[in-house]
N, C-alpha and C positions, 0 to 999 in steps of 0.2 A: 321725966319727959320734958321738963321746962327747957332743957337745952335743945330739944327738937323744935320748939316753937320759935320762929324767927320774927314774926310780926302779927299784929291783929289789924284787920281792915273793917271799918264800920260800913255796914250795908245800909243804904238809904233808898227807899222807894220814893220816886218823884213822879209827878204828872207830866212834866215837860223837861226833858233832859237838857236841852239847850238853854232854857231859862234858868235852870238850877246850877249849871256849871260855873258861872262867874263867882257866885258866893263861895263855893267849895274850892275854887282856885285861890281866892283871896285867903280863905282859912288855911289852906295848905301852902301858903307862902309863894303863890304864883306858879305852883306846879302845873305842868301841861296836862290836859285831859287826853287820855288814851282811850279812844272810842272803839268799840267792837260790838258785835251782835252775839247773842246766845239764844238759840232757838228763835222765838218771836220777840225777845227783849232787846232793847237798845241799852247799851251799858257804857259807862265811862268810868275809868279809874283815874281819880284825881288825888294824888298824894295818898293819904290813909283812908280815903273814902271811895266806895264803889257805889255809883249811882245806877239805879235801874228804872227804866220806863217801858211801858207797853202793857200787854194784857196780864197784869200782875195777879189777877184772880186765879190764873191757871197754875201758879207756882206757890210753893211753900215759903212763907216769909222766914228769913233767917236773921238771927241775932247779930252775927258777925261772921267774917271769914278769918280763919286761923291759918296763917302761912307756916308750913313746916318743912323740915329737911327730908322727912321720911314718913310716909303714911302707915308703915308697919306698926310702930308703937302706938299710933292713934287707934288703929283698928283693934289692937290688943286691949287697950284701956277701955274702949267703948264696949267691947264684948264682955270684959270683966264686970263692967258697971251695969250691963243689961240694956244698953242703948239700942234704939231701933235705927237701922240703916235705911234711910229714905231713898237715897240714890247711891247705888253701888259705885265702886271705883270706875271712873270714866275719864276720857281725855276731853278737854275743853280748849278753847283758843289760847288760854294762858297757862296751861299745865294739866295736872292730873288731880282729880278731886273726888270727894265723897260728901254726902250730906247726911247728918245724923240728928235724931231727936234724943236728947239726954233723958234719963229717967225723971228729971225735974220738969220736963216739957220744953226746955230751951232747944232751939234748932240752930246748929252751926254747920257751916261749910268748912271742910278741912282741905287745904290746897297745897300741893307740892308744885311750886311755880316752875314753868319751863325755863331753863337757863339758855340765854341767848348766846 
């Protein structure tokens, strides 16, 4: 399945999105912040970082976002391992995703990015 994974994105919960962006832009070599909303959250993708701000207590904290070519092999591997699917396959502003809790307790978002 490693050929299916295209990248990993670090998920970072922040109190103030605008105050946090400059540091992550510098860390990402000046990458522009792509801002969007997801439900009640304010989100910014800055290079390999995905910053979240808002009522975070309403959402499950995630270890990372794993970008993939295809969610099919991910779903198969998760089922085989006995993972819990916390959010079924759904469309979001930047692609199609699922959220799963692995048997070890780690929570990951798996995302098939929308191609522009």
